[in-house]
N, C-alpha and C positions, 0 to 999 in steps of 0.2 A: 419665848418659847417658839423656836422652829418645828416644821412637822417631824424632823427626825427624833427632835428631844421628844416630842408629842407623842410619838410613837413608841418611845421607850415607857413613857409614864404611865400610858394605858397598855401597859404591856399584853393584859389579856385579851384586848379588843385587838391587838395585832397579832396576836397569837390566834386567835379565831378566826379573823379574816384569813391569815395565810393557811391555816388548815381549810378552810373553804374552799379556798383556790387550789389547793392540792387536792383535794377530793373531786374538785370539778376537773383537774387536769387529769387525774388517773381514770376518772368515769371517761373522758374524753378519748384516753388512749383505749379503752377497751370498746368502745362504742361508734367513734368517729368513722366515716365512710370508708372503705377502704377499694384500692384498686393497685393494678399491675403498676403501671405507668400514670403521668400526669395527663389530665385532659388535654386533645390536643384537637384545634378544630381542624376538619376535614374541609378544606376550600376546593376540592375536586369534584368534579361531576360529568356525567356523559350525554351528550346530546346525539343522538342516532337518528339516521333516516334509511329506510330501506327501498331500493330502486329495481325492483325484481326485473331480471334481463339486462340490465345495463353493465357495461364492462366495468372495470376499475377507472379507465380514462374516463369515461362518462361520467360515471359518479363523480369524479374530482371535478370535472368542468361545471356539471348541471347541478350538483348537490353540494358538494362539500365546500367549494371556494366562495359560494354564496352564502353559507350558513357562516363561514368564517366570517367575510365581509360583515355580515349583520352583527356577529357575535362580538368583534373588535371594536363595534361603536360605544360598547359599554365600557365606561370606565373601571369599573369593578374587576374586569375580565384583565389577568396579568398574558399579554402575549407571547411572551417570550416563553412562557411556561405552557402554553395551550398548544398541544400536536393532535394529529388528525390523521387516521388511516383510511384509505379510499380504497376499496375491495370491490369483486363483484357483486353488485346487487345491494350493495350498503355503505354507507359513511358512519364513522364513528369518531368523533370529536371529544377529545380528553380535555375538560375545560377546566384550568386552573384559574381561581379568584384570587386578585390581591392580597397581601398580607395585612392589609388595613381593614379588609372587610371583616367585620366581626360575627356581623349575623348572616352566616351564608343563605340559610333558610328564606330569608328576605328577597333576596337576589333570585335564588332559584323559581320560587313561586311568581316573582315578577316574569322572569325570562319565560317560563311555562305558560303563560296566559300570552305573552306576544307571540310566541312562535304557534302556540296550538290553536289560541282561542282566536287572536286577531289576526292570524297568518301574515305576518310581517315580510316573511320572504317568499318571494314568486320562484315555486319549484316546478318542475316539469310534472304534468301529468303521469300519474301511474307511481310517484314516492308516496310511500306509506311514512305518515310521521310528518316533522320530527317527533321525537318523546324526548323528554329532559328524565334524566334517571338522576335524582339527587339523592338517592339513598345509598350510592354506591360506597361511601364512606362511613355506613353505620357499621359498627364491629359487633359482632355476635358473642353474646355473655356466656352462654350454653348452648353446644349443639349436642341433641340427642340422636341415637342411632336404634332404629329397629331392624333388625338384620334375621335374616332366614332362608333357606335354600328350599323349604318345603311349600311355605306358604307362599300364596300368590299377592301380586301386587296390590289387586283390590283388597285383600286380607290386612296387608301391612297397614293400608291407608286408612282401613276403619278403625283399626286400634291406634294408629297415630292421632287421628282426629280426637279419638277418647282421651289420650293423654295431653292434646293441646288443648283441649276443654278445660281441662282441671288445671293445665299451667297457666291460661289464661285468666283464671280469677284470681289470682295473686295479684295483690295491689304494686307490686315492684315491677311486673313486666311491663314493657311497652310494645315490644311487637312480637308475634309466633307467626312462622310461616314453615311450609312444608316443603322439602327440598328431595328430588329423584322419583317424583312418584311417576309411573309410566301411563299413557292413556289409553283406554279401551278403544277401539273401532270396529265399526263393521266393513270390511273392505269388498268393495265390487270389482270383480276382474273378470277381464273377456280378451278377445285378440280382435284385430281388425280385419282379419279374414270373417271372422263369426259374426260381426256386426253386418259386414258387406252383403254375408250370405241372407239373413234378415230383412236387408234393407234399411236398418235403422242407424241413424247417427248418432253421435256422442251427445251434441245440442239436445236432441230430441229427448234421449233420457234422463238428460239434466232437468230439462224442463219439466217432463212428467213427475218425476220426483220432487222437485221443489214446490210445484202447484198443489199437489196432494196433500203434501207435508208443512205446509205453508201456513202458522196460526194467524188469521186475522179477524178483527171484528164482524159478528154477523148481525148484531143491532140489538134493538129490543123491540116486543111486542105491545104494543100501548092499547090498553083498552079505557073503559070510561072511568073506572077506579083504579088499577093498577099499572104498573110496567113492568113486564117478563122479561128479563135479558134471555137472548138467544146465544146458542154455541153451537157450532157445526161437529158433528164426530167423524173419525175417519182417520185422523192422524196415526201414524206408524206406533205401532206398541212394541211389535215384535221384528224379528229377521223373517220372520214366515209374511208378515202384512208388507213388508218390502219387496219380498221376492215376487209376492202375487200383484204388484203393480205392473197395469198395463202401459208399456212403453211406444207401442205402435202397431200398427196393421199391416198384416202381411198380404201378397199380392192378391190371395185367394179371398182375402177380408177378412181373415181371422186374427183375433188380437194376441198380439204378442206380449208376453210376460217377461218382466226385468229376470226372473230365473230362467227364461228359456234363452237367454243370451248370455248370461253373465252366471259368475259363479260367486256367492255369498259366504262370508266366512267372518266370524268373529273374532277378532283376534286384538293383539298389543299392536299401536302404530310402530311403523318404523322410530326407533328413539333418535331424537336429536343428541342425548346424554346419557351416560350410563353411570350411576354411582353404585357401588358395592362398598361393604365395609367387612375388613376380615376375609375376604373373598367372598362373601354372602351379598345376595340382592338386598337391597336396604332401603328405606327411606328415612330422612332427616329431618328433626323437628329444631330449627334454628330460632333461639329466644333472645331477645335483647332486654335491656333493664333500664328503666326512667334513672335519670341522673340524681344524686342526692341521697341514696340509699346504701346499707353497707353490703357491699357485694359477696361477703363471706356469708352474712346471713342469709341473703337472698339463696346463696348454692344449697345451704341446708335445707331450704325451704323445697328448692329444686327435686332434692335427692328424694325427700319425703314423697312428694308426688309420684317419683318413680317407683319408690318401694311399694306404694300402695295400687299402682298400675300394673306391677309384676304380678300381683296376686290373680288379677282377672284377666291375664293374658296367658295364651297356650306355652307350654315350656319349649316347642320349637321355635317360639320366636325370643330372641336375646334382645333385650334393652340394655343399653350401655350409653355413657356418657363419653362422646368422641372428643370433643372440646369443651375444658371447663376452666372459664376464667376465675371463678371462684376460688377452685381447688389451686391454681396457679398464685393467685394473690394469696391465699392463704399460706402456701410454701415459703414465699417469696418475703412476705412482709415478716412471717417467723424467723426467716433467716437472719433479715435486716436486725429484728428487734434483739436478737441473740446477739449480733455484732455491735449493737447498740449498747446491750449493758454490760457486754466485755469491755467497751471503751471506757464506760463508768467505771467499771473497778479497776482496770487499768490505770486510769487519769488519777483515782481516789489514791492507790497505790504508790504513786508515783510523788502525790503531794505527802502522804504520810510518811515516805522514806527520805524525803529530802527537807523536810519543816520539823520543828519540834511538835511533838504529839499535840497539845492542846491545840495550836494554831492551826494544824493540819487538820483536825477534827471538826473544828469551827467551819473552817472554809470548806472542806468535803462535803458538810450539812447544806450547802447552799445549793449542789448538784442538783439532787434530785426535786428540790424547791423551784429551780429555773425549769427543768426541763418539765415538770408539772405544769407551771404559770404558760410555759410556749405551748404544750399540748390543748391546752385550754381556750388559748388565743388563736391557735391554727383552726380550730374547731368551729369557733365563732365566728371567724370570716370565710368559712369554706374551704379551705385547704384541705385536701384529704390525707388518709394517710397511705403513701406510696414511696416508691424507692428513692424519688428525689428528694422529697421532705426528709424522709429519715437519714438519707444519707448527708443531709445536711447537718443535722443535730449530730451525727457521731463526727463529722467534720470540725463543729464548732465547740464540742465537748471540753477540748483541752485549753479553751478561751474562756468559757462561760466562770469557770473557777476562780481566774486571776483578779475581777474586780473584789470579790470576798476576801483573797489573799492580801489585797493591798489595804483594805479596812482592818482586816484583822491585824497585820503588821503596825499599821500605825496606832492602833488602840495599845497596841502592847509597849511602842516606843512612847506613848503618852504615859504608861504606867512608869515605866521606866524614868520619866523625868518629873515624877511625884505626884502626878495628878490622880484624884480620885477616880474610883472605877465607874460611877455615875456618867462625870463630866468627860472621862476619857473614851466611854462608848458613842456619845451622842457626838463628840467633836471628832472622830475618828471616820466618822461620814461625812460629817459638815464641813471641815476641812477641805476633803478632796472631793467635793460634790462637782465643780467644775471641771478639775482635772481628769476624773474618774470618767466624766462624759466626753471629754475630749479625746481621751484614749480609744474610749469605745466607737465614737463615731469615726476615728481614723479607719478602725477596722471595718466598720460600716461601708464606709465611702469604696473599698476596695472591693465589694461586693456587690452594691447596688445598680452601678452603671451596667452588669449582666441583664438587667430588664430589657437594655436596648437593644438586644440580640432578638432578629425578627424571624418569621417563619416557623415552622415545626419544631425546629432545634429551640428557637427562642421559648416556644412554649412548653416545649419539653421541661427546661433547663429552670422556669421562671421563678418556680418557687424554692429553688434552693437560695438564692440572694434574700428572698422575703423571710423565709426560715431563719437563716442565720441572722439577720437584722431583728425578728421578734426575739431568738434567743440571747443574744447580747443586750437587748435593750432590757429584757427581763433579769439575766444576770445582773445588769446596773441597778435595778429597784430592788431585788433580793439582795444585794449586797447592802444597799442604804437603811433597809428596813430589819432585816432579818439578822445579817451578820453582827451589828452592833449590840442587839438583844442577846444573843447568844455569846458574844464575848463577856457581857456586862455579868450575865448568868454563870458562865463555867470559866472563866479566865479571872482571877482575882490579882495575881501577882506579875510584875514583869519578868522577861528572861533576858533581857539584853542587856551584858556588861561592858564597861569601858573598854577592858582590853580583850572582850571577845570569849574569854578564857572558855566559857562554858559551852558556847556555841561551835569552839572548835573539835568538840571532842561527840563521839556517839552516845546514844542514851545506854550504853556499859561502860561509859568512863574513858574510853577509848577512843584514839585519834580517829574521826569519821573518814571516810573516803572523799568527801566534797572537802576536807581538810588538806587531804594529799594533794586534790586537782588543784586546788587552791595554791598550794606552795609551788607546782609546776607551772600553772599559769603565771604566777608573779613573775619566773625567772624569765617565761617566754617575751611577756609583755613588756620587759626592760631590754630585752635583745630588740624588739621591733621597735621600740622608740629609739633605741641609739644606733640603728640602722633603717632610718625613715624613707629612705629611697630603696632598698632593695623590697622594704614591707610593701610600699605601694606600688612598685613594678611588678612585684609579685601578684597583686592582688589584679591589676591588669591584666597579666598573661592569663589568670584562670578566666578573666571574662572572655578573652580573645581564645580559650581553649574550649570554650562552652561550642562553640560552632562546630568544631572539628570533633569533639565527643560524640555531639549529635548526629553528625554526619557518619561517622564510622559505627558506632555502637548502637545507635536507637533506630529501631523501624518506625515508619508513619504510616498508620491505619487511622484516619480521621474518623471513620463512623466504624466502631465494633460490633460484632455480631451479638446480638439478643442473647440474654443467659436463659435458654429455654428447651425443655426436653422434646422438640418438634424440630422435624426440618420437612422439605419437600423433594420431592423428586418431578422433575417437568419434564415432557416429551413434545417436540415440535416435530412433525412429519411436515411432508411436502404439500404445499398450498394443493387442495383440491382432494387430497385422500380421504376415502372412505372411513367411517366413524369404526366400521369392523376391522378395518386393519390397522387404525389407530389404538382399538382396543387390544388386538392380538399384541403388539408390540409393549403396550402398557405392562400387559399381564406378565410377559417375561421378566419386567422390574420387578413385577408384586412377588414373584416366585423366589427373589435375592432376600426379600424381607420376610416371606411367611416363613413361620418356625423359628426365627431368629430370637433368641430367649432375652435379648435386648430391647425386644419391641413389646410394647404392652399393647397396640392397636393400631390398624393403617385403616385410611380409605382410600379408594381409588375413584377417580373423577376423570370420566374420557367425554370428549367434547365440551366439557364445562370446568371450571374450576369452583374451587371450595369456598363458602363465603368467605367474608372478611373475618379472620377471628382475631387479626392483631392489626395494631394500629398502622403498622409499616407494610402490610401484605396486601397487595390491589389483586384482587381477582382479575381474572384473564376474559375478555368478551368470548361468549360460546362461539366455536368453530370447531368441525369435525375433526381436525388436523392437530389437535392440543390434546394433552392427558396431564394428569397430575397424580401423584401420591403423597396423602399427609400421612407423615410417620411419626406416630409418639412413643417415645423412647424411655427407658427406667431413669435415665440421669440426663444432667446436661453434658458431663463428660461424654457419655455413650453418643449423645448424637454428634459430635465431633468427630470422634473415632467411625461411627458407621458411613457419617457422610464424605470424609476420606477414603474407606475402604469401596464405598459404592461408586466414587467419581471414577475408577478404574475399571472395574467390572461392568459398568452399564454403557460402556464404548462400543461394544460389541453385538448389543442386542438389537439394534435398528441401524443397519447399513445406508439405508437412505434417511434416517430420521436423525434428529439431535437430542441427546439427555442433557439435563441439566440437573445438578445436585445443589441445592439452595438452603442454606442458612437463613435464620430471619435475623434480619439488622435493625441496628438504632439508627436514630437520624432521619437522614432523607431516604424517600424509597427510590432505589437504583433499579433499573433494568439490566444493566451490565456494571462492574466495576470499573473497566475501562470502556469508553466510547468515542470515537472521533465523529464528529458531525460534518458533512459536507453540504454546502448551499447552494443551490443555484437552479436554472431552468430547466436544462433539458435532462431527461432520464437518461439518455445514452452517456452524456459527459460523467453524470453522478454516477454511474455504475462502473464505467472506465477508472475514474479517481478512485472509487470504494474498491476496486481490486486491486488497484497499487497498493493502498493503506492496509488492505486486509493483507496483502503478500509480507508486507513491512512488519505488521504485528506478529505472522504466524513463524517468522524466521527470528523473533526475539525471543531471549530464553523466558521463560515463566508464561507463556501465552499459551491459551489453550479454547478450545468452541469457539472460534473467530467466526464472524458470520455478519449478515447485512439484515435491518429491519424492513428492506423493501421484498423480501420474500423471493422465492425462486419464481422464474417466467413458466408459464402452464400450456400444455396442449387445450387447446378449444377447436371445436367445428361452428362453421358460421352457415346459417340456412339462408340461401339467396333466391328469392321467388323469381322465377321467370316471367314471359310475357303472356303465356297461357293463364298463368295464376291469375293476373290480373284479367283478363277475358272472362275467365269463370266469376270473378268477383271476390276471389280471394284477397284478403286484406293480411297486414303485417300482424294483427291484433289476432286475427281469427287463427291463421297458422300457428302463432304463438302459443296459442291458447289449445290447441288442439293437441300439439306436440307436450306441452305441460301435462297437459291431463293424461295422457298415454303414457308417459316415461315417469313423471314424478308423483302424478295423482290429483286429484282436485275433491275438496271437500263438498257435496252437492247437499247435503242436509243433514240433521241430525235424530236421532231417538232418544226421547226422554224418559229416563227411570227415575221416578221420584226426583230428587237434586241434583243428579248426575245426567250431562249430555253427552249421548256418544256419537261421535261424528260417522256419518257414511261418506266412504273414500271411493273414489272410482278413478280405475286407471288398468293397464293392459297387464296380461299375466308376466310372470318374471320371464319364462322363456319367450317371450313375445318382444322383449328389450334387452337383448342381450349386447348388440354391437351395432354398426352404422347400416349394416344390410337390414337389420330390424327396424332402425330409423327410417329407411328409406322406403320401407314396404308398408308402413302405417297409411291405413286409409282415411282420408278428409273428405267429408261432404261439400261441396260448393253451394252458395247460399241460392243459386239461379239453378240447380238441379239438385234430383235426389240421387243421384249416380256417383258414389264412392269413387275416388281418385286415390290412386298411391301418391304419396309424396315426391317419389322421384320422378312423375311426369310435369310437376308444377315448379320445381326446386330443385338447385344442385348444391353440394356442401362443398366448403370450403377450408381446410385447416389451416388453424391460426395459433401463434402463440402469443400470449396476452401476458402483461404484467402480473404478477400476483398480488403486490400491493404498492400504493405509492402513499408515501408518508410526508406531512408538513408539520413544519415548525416555527410557531409566530407568521402564518399564512404562507411560508415559501416552502417549495420542494426542499425537503433535506433526508437525506441517505445517511443513516447512522452504521458504522462498523462498531461492532460491540465485541469484547472478549472477555471471557473469565481469566481467571489467574490459576495457575499450580499452587499446590497446597504452600508451600513453603516459599511464596513469590507474592510480596504485597502490590497492590494496584499503583501506588505511588512509584515503585521500584521500575514496574514494567513501563509505566508512562514515561519516566524519564528516559526509559531505554530506546524509546521508539519516536521522542519528539524530534530530534534531530532529524531522522530521515525523512519524517513527513514534512518538516521544515524546508526541507530542500526541492519538494516536488514544485514543479509550474504548473500552476492552475490557469484555467482558460479565464479570460476577462468576464467578471460578473461572480466569479465563485469564490468562497471563501471557507474556511475551517475554524471551527469551534471545538472546545472538549468538553464532554459532559462525564456520567459516571460519576466516581467518588471526586474526580479532579473538580467538574462543575458545582456540585455539592458542597465542596468543602471551600470553595472560593465563595459562594453566597455567605457561608456561616463566619468564615475567616474576616472577612472585611468588618462583621459587626463584633465580632470578638476584638480586633486590633481597636476600634474605635473604643469598645467598652474599657480597655486596658489604659489606652491615652486619657480619656476621661477621669479612670478611678486614680492615675498618677497625678492628673491637674488638681484632682479634689483634694488628694493627699498632702501634694504641694503647698495648697493654701491653707490646709489646717494646721499644717505645720508652722506656716509663715504667721499666721493669727495668732498661734500659740505662742511662739518664741520670739515674733518679733524682730528676725534676725535672718538674712535670706543665706548667710553661710552656713550659720547650721541648720537651716532647712536644707540646704543642699548636702551637707554632711550626711544627713540622716536619710536623704533620698539615695545616696551613692551605695547604700546597702542591699537597694532591689536589684541591681545589675550583678553585684557580689552574689547574690541569692541563686544566680541562673545556675549557673556550673553545679551546684549541690541539687537541684530540682533536675537536669538533664542527667547528671549522675545514678541520681536515683532510679530513673527510669532505665538507664544501662544495666544496674546491679541487679532489680528487680526482672528485669527481662520484659516490660511492660511496653507497649506502644505508645507512640505520641499520638493521643486521639483528641477529640473535642474538650473531654472532660478534663484530660490533662492541661490543654491550654486554660481552661478555666482555672484548672489550679495554679496556674502561672500569674492569671488575674488575682485570685484572692491573696496567693503569697505576698504580692505588691504591699498588701495592708499589714500583714502579720508580720512580716520580718523589721517592718519601721519599728517596731515598739522596742527591741533590743538596742537600737541606737537610741531612741526616745530616753530610755533608762539613763544612756551614759551621758547622754549630753545634758539631761536635767539635772542629774546628780553634780555632773562637772559644775553646773552654773550655781548649783547649793553651795560647795565648794569655795568657789570663786569667791561668794558673798560672804562666806567666814574668813576671806582674808588671803588664801591661797593663792600661788602663781600659777599662770595656765598651766603649763607643765606637771607642776606637780597634783595640782587640780584633776587632770585630765587622768593621769596615771593611777592617783587614788580613787578616782571615780570607778575608772573600771576594775581594779583590784576589789574593791567595797561590792560593787553590783554584780561581780561574777554570779554569785549564787542564785539569785533572783533573777537573772537572765537565764541561767542554767536551767530552774525550776520552770520559767513560763514556756521556754522552748521545747521540753522535754515533755511538759503536759501537752502542748499542741501537737508535736510529734507522736507522742503513746498513743491518744487520743485515736490517730486515723492508723494505727498500726493494724488493728482487726479486719481493715479494708483491703490493706497490704497481703494479708494471711489469707484472705478469702480467694484470690487469685480471681476475681471478677474484671473481666474484660472493660467493664465500663466503670468502675470505680476504683480499682487497684492504679490505672495511672495517676490519676488525681490524687489518689492518698501518697503514692510515691514521691509526686513532685513536691507536695507539702512537708511530709515528713523529713526527708532529706533537705529539700529547700530550707527548712527552718532550721536545722540542725546544723547545716553548712553555714548560713547566713550567722546562727548565733556565733559561730567560731569565727568567722569574717571581722564582724562587728568588734567582737571582744579586741581583736588584732590590729584594725585600722581605723576604727574610728578615733580613740587616742590618738594616734598616728596624725590622723588628718586633721582634728581638733588642734592639736599643738602648732601645725604647719600653717593652719589658715587664719586660724584667731589670734589676733593681737591684743594690744594693750587698750588699743582705741574701740575695740568691739566691747569692752567690758561696759561703756558707756550704754549700750543698747539692751544689756541683761536688765530685764527688769525682776524686782524680787517675787511676784506672786505668777510666775509661770511654770510653776511645778507639774510636771505631769503625773499622773496616777498611775505608779507601777509599783511592784512590791520593794519594799526596804529591806536592806541587808537583815537576816534573820539569824 
């Protein structure tokens, strides 16, 4: 007794086990962790160092180059993807780790220790940092907004703190932080003239305030029996205490208070960034979730906290969820599940329509059991429910029923041979145990090489081949254990007759559609066999036409936009633009969004960026010339409509700035869809070449918003101390410090109110720092005298133009010319138009050009995909060779793969889908699916040869008799993915189009060409190689 027979004998135990597995699978579907996209390891971090007072060139030479040299010593760092920006006073290095780094946190911890604790890099005095920001890649699960125009920032902060405390208590919560709060400060302002009048200099004021307000240990009073701690009182408690602080002595000996020489005002500090929500001032609460939890359940918990908080907060403060990954996941997963069940129903209908009812019913019952078992295994190994794993299940639905059909069909054949029901049941599976496995492994072999795709795209798609393999293996075991049991229980009589009279009629006794199709096919096949040369030539013609159809009818967009109801409006103003001016410009764009019924909410960020709310959204480093608006719309379609409309409207809003309308992208994070990189050493040469390339792009149809990442040169003033300054004891440091305090302001101490620390800031009045005359008129007190001297007497000013930003990539100066594309122009089309002209440019020695953007991202992924395809083909070939033991037969079957390409590309053209990386994945998968049709024909031909037919007769009869099972398996596979096509998903519709049309076309070509090739290539000597037990598990004629 083998294990299949044992499963039948102990059928109650078998049914119980299967029911338990079904319940576990159903429970897994309901409760397994959910997310929008697969988990992707973010291998990007920032190394930031500030060098106040240094120009971009000084920062590059003294900070950036040294840090890059040190970073590139680590093998974990991918130099080719690491880039840096050197700007006035700051170096920002975007460090990308190699794809083989599986635990980036370990590296970031090591790097942080070496740079900060061990100080392995010798940087100039005055450099602050470097710091390592390894949280750069963390994605926020929920962002809550507290908005109000009447409440103060302090009030908003207080209420936000209460909500934060409630949320932090949830076990699922990883990190919580507030964003957008404005700091209070006590601003102390005066004028140089007023300070000079009282004979008080700035350094005296700073020393007086700091020494009075400095908290230091006073010690202990020790007696014989005790020790009493001592504390000194006198710290500033209020602004009055500060105002009454003595800062000097007048010429007549009277004490001078700070209030005598300066004005004190409690106010909000000049913001480095401003965040508003729906036009109201706001504070955001960003929440991250621990891995392994169900994000939908997590979102419900957050909503409960918000609902409870609303009862405690005044009505003039609105609480809303600005970003909610739980809602997006719930919505997207629900949509996928609807498609999933629609696909199940579609496949079942096809099976029932094309098979006799009893066989169809038994086969269809394998689908829910297979899917339940698949969910149970996915949950056990930690694969979450997300769009890729669900797409994989939809993709494989049409295939999981095949094994059950094979065994059910074999069972009926055995009954027709007079074998009893019990024996037929266990033999139906046992006889095909190895052949069914071989057929299943063939398809798995086409998917598994996808795990070799590296990088973020590889991680994104990783769960697809794993899920497909699990589903196919599950269908194999379900077919072995459940299908024989169902057959034995529900099918007691055979269906097949010698003349096939019954199966040629429908259930109403009339001739079926399949019978008409069979009659037509018989005529066409006879013609093809009699005109073999024309048939083969026609097949080759279709293969050659594939490239032409692709070029003329199919557009290429390798990384499609994300399907989300969000988009971003970005604004870049010239380098050095004040925050107020940037804010005024972005508010003009905000007016276009405000009041639009298609907009649910919007948040404006000036001087900073939104937190990372999507795996492929990289926040910008804070700077005063940058702003963005995050817009939440009603639907995904609305997002595309608004983005196109606003792209034209925002052009005129900021003549000296540049607006970008950005849709979120799948795949690689791109700064621009088209990028041309010029690598060299001299900035002038780089800018000159960059200008030529920019002009080429601007003159090309479809280009817009062409710019350079070096940013514009900007105007500056250099203070040059003269000889008198040196004689009086002035140093570069003392002059810089005095000017900085006067014009920018210096924090000199703090006032503590409970846990809040309020800065005390000293600087000149606004009307004393308006222009260069005011700059020259500020008074400085020399170290060797108490007489203040205006700056004009000890220094002169020199106007200069400075480089706004110097970019490096791979440690080399790299200027990147970037371009967006017009709405109806794809990046590949624009790149194809500009490459010839760029290729003709004569570059100086030592300079070369590379392409980034979508082209660069595509090149990285495409090479891996081609490798995966080649490995897939090799695996399939050796599986066929092992099974058939005949290289000619293996090559005949493999020939159906290129024959399927025309149908795949035609499918993209008919449905209007772009050729994307998912379409390429479809081509890889197609290679394993389409060979099954040829396997059916070659296998059954061998069966007929063993029965004594000649080669020609066997090939023709095999094709005629195998038409219906081939048609059934092909239509089941195609119909299973049709819901994806109907959904018009930019991500998955291309893949579904490739598979559906590729499978159907391959079916037609296999039925017409495989018999012809078999007759032409296989001769009588090859019969010796045919072994009697190489039968592949494919549905027999029904």
